C-alpha positions as CSV (number, residue, x, y, z in Angstrom):
1,M,0.0,0.0,0.0
2,Y,2.9,2.4,0.7
3,L,4.1,1.8,-2.8
4,C,1.2,3.8,-4.1
5,F,2.2,6.8,-2.1
6,I,5.8,6.5,-3.1
7,L,5.0,6.2,-6.8
8,I,3.0,9.4,-7.1
9,P,5.9,11.8,-6.4
10,V,8.3,9.6,-8.4
11,I,6.0,9.8,-11.4
12,A,5.6,13.6,-11.0
13,L,9.4,14.0,-10.7
14,L,10.1,11.9,-13.8
15,I,7.4,13.8,-15.8
16,W,8.9,17.2,-14.7
17,L,12.4,16.1,-15.6
18,F,11.3,14.9,-19.0
19,F,9.6,18.2,-19.7
20,V,12.8,20.0,-18.7
21,C,14.7,17.9,-21.2
22,I,12.2,18.8,-23.9
23,K,12.4,22.5,-23.1
24,T,16.2,22.7,-22.9
25,G,16.5,20.9,-26.2
26,R,18.6,18.0,-24.8
27,I,16.0,15.5,-25.9
28,D,17.7,14.8,-29.2
29,K,21.3,14.7,-27.8
30,K,20.9,12.6,-24.7
31,K,19.5,9.1,-24.4
32,S,19.0,9.6,-20.7
33,C,16.1,11.9,-21.4
34,W,14.3,9.1,-23.2
35,L,15.0,6.9,-20.2
36,L,12.9,9.3,-18.2
37,A,9.9,8.7,-20.5
38,L,10.5,4.9,-20.1
39,G,10.6,5.4,-16.3
40,V,7.3,7.2,-16.4
41,I,5.7,4.3,-18.3
42,V,7.1,1.7,-15.9
43,C,5.9,3.7,-12.9
44,F,2.4,3.9,-14.5
45,V,2.4,0.2,-15.1
46,L,3.4,-0.5,-11.5
47,Y,0.9,2.0,-10.2
48,S,-1.9,0.4,-12.2
49,L,-1.0,-3.1,-10.9
50,Y,-0.5,-2.3,-7.2
51,C,-2.9,0.5,-6.5
52,P,-6.6,-0.1,-6.2
53,Y,-7.6,3.4,-7.1
54,A,-5.4,3.7,-10.1
55,K,-8.3,4.0,-12.6
56,T,-9.2,7.4,-11.2
57,V,-5.8,8.8,-10.4
58,I,-3.9,7.9,-13.6
59,P,-6.1,10.1,-15.8
60,A,-5.8,12.9,-13.3
61,I,-2.0,12.6,-13.4
62,I,-2.0,12.6,-17.2
63,F,-4.3,15.7,-17.3
64,I,-2.1,17.6,-14.8
65,S,1.1,16.6,-16.8
66,L,-0.5,17.9,-20.0
67,I,-1.3,21.2,-18.3
68,A,2.3,21.4,-17.0
69,Y,3.6,20.7,-20.5
70,I,1.6,23.5,-22.0
71,V,2.7,25.9,-19.3
72,M,6.4,25.0,-19.8
73,M,6.1,25.5,-23.5
74,L,4.4,28.9,-23.1
75,K,7.3,30.1,-20.9
76,V,9.6,30.2,-23.9
């Protein structure tokens, strides 16, 4: 059960770091930025397997990350 509470900040941190890679333009140069996206996918899979309320939280996380992506791109 504690895994659910640990995965939420980990997913948020990985999504934020991935957006920073996109904004700084390092996404094409470094493969480590693509590993961040893979980490987000793995965390989402773990979250959907181990957390009973994942069907309601995962769409909310995706929606919030889309808003964060739009805000980061508008700050250019």
